[in-house]
C-alpha positions as CSV (number, residue, x, y, z in Angstrom):
1,M,-27.7,-1.8,20.4
2,T,-24.9,-3.3,20.3
3,A,-22.7,-4.8,17.4
4,A,-24.7,-8.0,17.6
5,A,-28.2,-6.3,17.3
6,S,-29.7,-7.4,13.9
7,G,-28.8,-4.2,11.6
8,A,-25.3,-3.6,12.5
9,L,-23.4,-1.9,8.9
10,F,-19.8,-2.1,8.9
11,I,-17.6,-0.4,6.5
12,G,-14.0,-0.8,5.2
13,V,-11.8,1.6,3.8
14,D,-8.0,1.0,2.4
15,G,-6.6,4.5,2.7
16,G,-3.4,5.0,0.3
17,G,-1.2,6.7,-2.2
18,T,-2.9,6.6,-4.6
19,G,-7.1,5.8,-3.9
20,C,-9.5,5.3,-1.5
21,R,-11.7,2.4,-1.3
22,A,-15.0,1.6,0.7
23,R,-16.8,-1.8,1.3
24,L,-20.8,-1.6,2.9
25,E,-21.5,-4.9,5.1
26,D,-24.3,-6.2,6.9
27,M,-24.2,-8.3,9.6
28,E,-24.0,-11.4,7.9
29,G,-21.3,-10.0,5.6
30,R,-23.4,-9.0,2.5
31,L,-22.0,-6.9,0.4
32,L,-24.2,-3.6,0.5
33,G,-22.7,-1.0,-1.7
34,T,-18.8,0.2,-2.3
35,G,-17.2,3.1,-2.7
36,I,-14.2,4.7,-3.9
37,A,-12.1,8.3,-3.5
38,G,-8.8,9.9,-3.9
39,P,-5.5,9.7,-2.5
40,A,-5.9,9.5,1.1
41,A,-2.0,9.0,2.7
42,L,-1.8,11.1,5.2
43,R,1.2,12.6,4.3
44,I,-1.3,14.7,2.0
45,G,-2.8,15.7,5.3
46,V,-5.4,14.7,8.4
47,E,-8.6,16.7,6.3
48,P,-7.6,16.1,2.7
49,A,-6.9,12.5,3.1
50,L,-10.3,11.8,5.5
51,A,-12.6,13.9,3.5
52,E,-11.3,11.6,0.6
53,V,-12.2,8.4,2.6
54,E,-15.8,9.8,3.9
55,K,-15.9,10.5,0.4
56,A,-15.8,7.3,-0.8
57,C,-17.7,6.1,2.3
58,R,-20.8,8.5,1.4
59,A,-20.6,6.8,-2.0
60,A,-21.2,2.9,-0.5
61,I,-23.5,4.6,1.1
62,E,-25.6,6.0,-1.3
63,E,-24.6,2.6,-3.6
64,A,-26.9,0.3,-0.7
65,G,-29.2,3.2,-1.0
66,L,-29.4,4.7,2.5
67,A,-29.2,7.7,3.0
68,V,-25.9,9.7,4.2
69,D,-27.0,10.3,7.6
70,A,-26.8,5.9,8.0
71,L,-23.2,6.9,8.2
72,G,-24.0,7.1,12.0
73,S,-25.2,3.4,12.6
74,V,-21.7,1.9,11.0
75,H,-18.7,0.5,12.3
76,A,-16.0,1.6,10.4
77,A,-12.4,0.4,10.7
78,I,-9.7,2.7,8.1
79,G,-6.8,1.4,7.0
80,L,-4.2,4.4,6.1
81,A,-0.9,5.2,4.7
82,G,1.6,6.5,7.2
83,V,-1.0,6.4,9.9
84,G,2.4,4.7,11.7
85,R,3.9,9.3,12.1
86,K,4.0,11.1,15.0
87,G,1.9,12.4,16.3
88,L,-0.9,11.6,13.4
89,M,-2.7,8.8,15.5
90,E,-3.6,11.2,18.1
91,R,-4.7,14.0,16.3
92,L,-6.8,11.0,14.2
93,L,-8.7,10.3,17.5
94,Q,-9.5,13.9,18.5
95,R,-11.3,14.9,15.1
96,P,-15.1,14.5,15.1
97,H,-16.1,12.2,13.4
98,P,-19.7,10.7,11.5
99,F,-19.8,7.3,12.5
100,R,-20.9,5.3,15.1
101,S,-18.0,4.3,15.9
102,V,-14.3,4.1,14.1
103,V,-11.0,2.5,14.3
104,Y,-7.5,3.9,12.8
105,A,-4.9,1.3,11.6
106,H,-1.7,1.4,9.6
107,D,-2.5,-0.1,5.9
108,A,-0.2,-3.1,5.7
109,T,-2.1,-3.9,9.4
110,I,-5.6,-4.6,6.9
111,A,-3.5,-5.7,4.8
112,C,-2.1,-8.3,6.6
113,I,-5.3,-9.6,8.5
114,G,-7.3,-9.8,5.3
115,A,-4.9,-11.4,3.6
116,H,-4.3,-13.9,6.0
117,A,-7.7,-14.6,6.9
118,D,-7.2,-12.6,10.6
119,R,-4.9,-15.8,11.3
120,D,-1.0,-14.9,12.1
121,G,1.4,-14.3,8.9
122,G,3.0,-11.7,7.8
123,I,3.1,-9.8,4.0
124,V,5.6,-7.7,2.0
125,I,4.1,-4.5,-0.1
126,V,5.8,-4.7,-3.0
127,G,3.8,-1.1,-4.5
128,T,4.8,2.5,-4.7
129,G,6.6,2.3,-1.8
130,S,7.3,-0.9,0.4
131,V,7.2,-2.5,3.5
132,G,7.1,-5.5,5.8
133,F,4.7,-6.5,8.2
134,A,3.9,-9.5,10.2
135,V,0.9,-10.3,13.0
136,V,2.5,-12.9,15.8
137,G,0.3,-13.7,18.1
138,E,-0.1,-9.8,20.2
139,R,2.5,-9.3,18.2
140,E,2.9,-6.4,15.2
141,V,6.6,-6.3,13.6
142,R,7.0,-3.7,10.8
143,V,9.9,-4.0,8.6
144,G,11.5,-1.3,6.4
145,G,8.5,1.7,5.1
146,Y,9.7,4.3,6.0
147,G,9.3,6.6,4.0
148,F,10.7,7.7,0.4
149,P,13.0,8.3,-1.1
150,I,15.0,7.2,2.6
151,S,13.7,3.5,2.7
152,D,11.1,1.7,0.8
153,E,13.7,-0.1,-1.0
154,G,12.6,-2.4,-4.2
155,S,9.4,-0.5,-5.0
156,G,8.3,1.0,-7.4
157,A,9.1,4.5,-6.7
158,D,12.9,3.3,-5.3
159,L,12.6,1.3,-8.9
160,G,12.5,4.4,-10.6
161,L,15.1,6.7,-8.5
162,H,17.8,4.0,-9.9
163,A,16.5,4.2,-13.9
164,I,17.1,8.2,-13.7
165,R,20.2,7.5,-12.1
166,L,21.7,5.3,-14.4
167,A,20.2,7.3,-17.0
168,L,22.2,10.5,-16.4
169,R,25.5,8.4,-15.7
170,A,24.8,7.2,-18.9
171,Y,24.0,10.6,-20.6
172,D,27.5,11.6,-19.0
173,D,28.9,8.8,-20.7
174,R,30.0,7.6,-17.0
175,S,28.7,4.1,-17.4
176,V,27.1,2.0,-20.3
177,G,23.9,3.0,-21.8
178,S,21.1,0.5,-22.7
179,N,17.7,0.9,-24.1
180,L,16.0,1.7,-20.6
181,T,18.4,4.5,-20.2
182,R,18.0,6.0,-23.6
183,D,13.6,5.4,-22.7
184,V,14.5,7.4,-19.8
185,M,16.3,10.8,-21.4
186,A,13.7,10.5,-23.9
187,R,10.5,10.9,-21.6
188,F,13.4,14.1,-20.4
189,R,13.6,15.6,-24.0
190,N,16.7,14.4,-24.1
191,D,17.8,17.4,-21.6
192,P,18.7,16.3,-17.5
193,F,17.8,20.3,-16.9
194,E,14.3,18.7,-17.9
195,A,15.1,15.6,-15.5
196,V,16.1,18.1,-13.1
197,A,13.2,20.5,-13.2
198,W,11.2,17.7,-13.2
199,M,12.5,16.5,-9.8
200,D,12.0,19.8,-7.4
201,Q,8.3,18.9,-7.9
202,A,8.4,15.0,-8.3
203,T,6.9,12.9,-5.7
204,A,6.8,9.4,-5.0
205,T,4.4,8.2,-7.2
206,D,5.8,10.5,-10.2
207,Y,9.0,8.3,-9.6
208,A,6.5,5.4,-10.0
209,T,5.3,5.6,-12.6
210,F,9.2,4.5,-14.6
211,A,8.7,1.1,-12.3
212,P,6.6,-0.6,-15.5
213,L,9.5,0.4,-18.4
214,V,12.3,-0.6,-15.7
215,M,10.5,-4.3,-15.7
216,R,10.1,-4.3,-19.4
217,H,12.9,-3.7,-20.0
218,A,14.1,-6.3,-17.7
219,D,11.9,-9.0,-18.7
220,A,13.2,-8.3,-22.0
221,G,16.9,-8.5,-21.0
222,D,18.1,-4.9,-21.1
223,P,21.7,-5.6,-18.9
224,V,20.2,-2.2,-17.0
225,A,16.7,-2.0,-16.0
226,R,18.1,-6.3,-14.7
227,R,21.2,-4.9,-12.6
228,I,18.0,-2.5,-11.2
229,V,15.2,-5.5,-11.0
230,R,18.1,-7.6,-9.7
231,D,19.0,-5.3,-6.6
232,A,15.6,-4.5,-5.4
233,A,14.8,-8.0,-4.9
234,E,17.6,-8.7,-3.4
235,Q,15.4,-5.9,-1.4
236,I,12.6,-7.6,-0.6
237,D,14.2,-10.8,-0.3
238,E,15.8,-9.2,3.0
239,L,12.4,-7.7,3.5
240,V,10.7,-11.9,3.2
241,R,13.2,-13.3,5.4
242,R,13.3,-11.0,7.8
243,L,9.9,-11.2,8.4
244,V,10.5,-15.4,8.9
245,E,12.8,-14.4,11.5
246,C,10.4,-12.4,13.6
247,G,8.1,-15.6,13.5
248,A,5.6,-15.2,10.5
249,A,5.4,-18.8,9.0
250,R,3.3,-17.9,6.3
251,V,3.8,-14.7,4.2
252,A,1.9,-13.1,1.7
253,L,3.5,-10.7,-1.4
254,L,0.9,-8.0,-2.0
255,G,1.3,-4.7,-4.1
256,G,1.1,-3.2,-7.8
257,L,5.0,-4.9,-8.1
258,A,3.8,-7.7,-6.6
259,S,3.3,-10.5,-9.6
260,S,5.9,-9.0,-11.3
261,M,8.7,-9.0,-9.2
262,Q,8.2,-12.8,-7.9
263,P,9.9,-14.4,-10.1
264,W,13.0,-12.3,-9.8
265,L,13.3,-13.7,-5.9
266,A,15.7,-15.9,-4.3
267,P,14.5,-19.9,-4.6
268,D,14.7,-20.1,-0.8
269,V,12.3,-16.7,-0.8
270,Q,9.2,-18.3,-2.9
271,R,9.1,-20.9,-1.6
272,R,7.5,-18.7,1.8
273,L,5.6,-17.1,-0.7
274,V,1.0,-18.9,0.1
275,P,-1.9,-17.4,-1.9
276,V,-3.2,-13.5,-1.0
277,E,-7.3,-15.3,0.9
278,G,-8.7,-11.8,1.2
279,D,-7.5,-7.9,0.5
280,A,-6.8,-5.0,2.6
281,V,-10.9,-4.3,3.0
282,D,-11.1,-7.2,4.2
283,G,-8.7,-7.1,6.7
284,A,-10.4,-3.1,7.5
285,L,-14.4,-5.2,7.5
286,R,-12.5,-7.8,10.0
287,L,-11.1,-4.9,12.1
288,A,-14.3,-3.2,11.8
289,R,-16.5,-6.1,13.4
290,R,-13.6,-7.0,16.4
291,A,-13.2,-3.7,17.3
292,A,-17.3,-3.1,17.4
293,M,-18.1,-6.4,19.2
294,K,-15.9,-5.2,22.4
295,S,-17.4,-2.2,22.2
């Protein structure tokens, strides 16, 4: 039976660092069920990540009123944060799966496909991390996004790191303090060694929890927060401009910080931005259909 045959089912999955979303559709594109699960970024490990993916898929199947073994007739496309790390794609492809067919992709790939409804274009994701990504003809272009703290400039984690660094400097009277730096230190009971103990266990997601605080103070005129956000916006500007140089005529801004960061971007960059047409799960579903038709 081919994918075009009556009764074919498709599931798209967006597996990110904060959670996993799955959506089940039939051949006509009708929504049958959705499911959510915990973080599925591959930095937590292949098995834990795919366990969350399959949990979200089972929830979508159950919501559709189907038996769990119906996954065996589903064509799946799964976008995973961190899939570009060395050796991980090979491990994923060797691992048994419960689907009729499966294709794995970078989470930026499915986000780009969804944002531009399968047309050429680019995206800049500004969330816990940051990355620029574009599809131009048969070519995929990636800019940045190599992981915090060595990359992911302008991201929520990057905002948090700079806020904590400047708060510690202000605590030492090495720089001027502000409402932001005082609020950051208050989270550590005004004790720099509380910050050190926190740092020893902190993840990128933990650093990103400071991003809303930074944005709120920046919008209120706090000089230290404005400096941090201006610097971050310049990094996002560079990602957009680089994608345009690589041939992406249209670029969409995605991620949890996209709407709050956009007003801080340069005018030429803002003129390049276009509205998002679909989300990452839409992109995964398109990829699942495309791959199934080829099989």
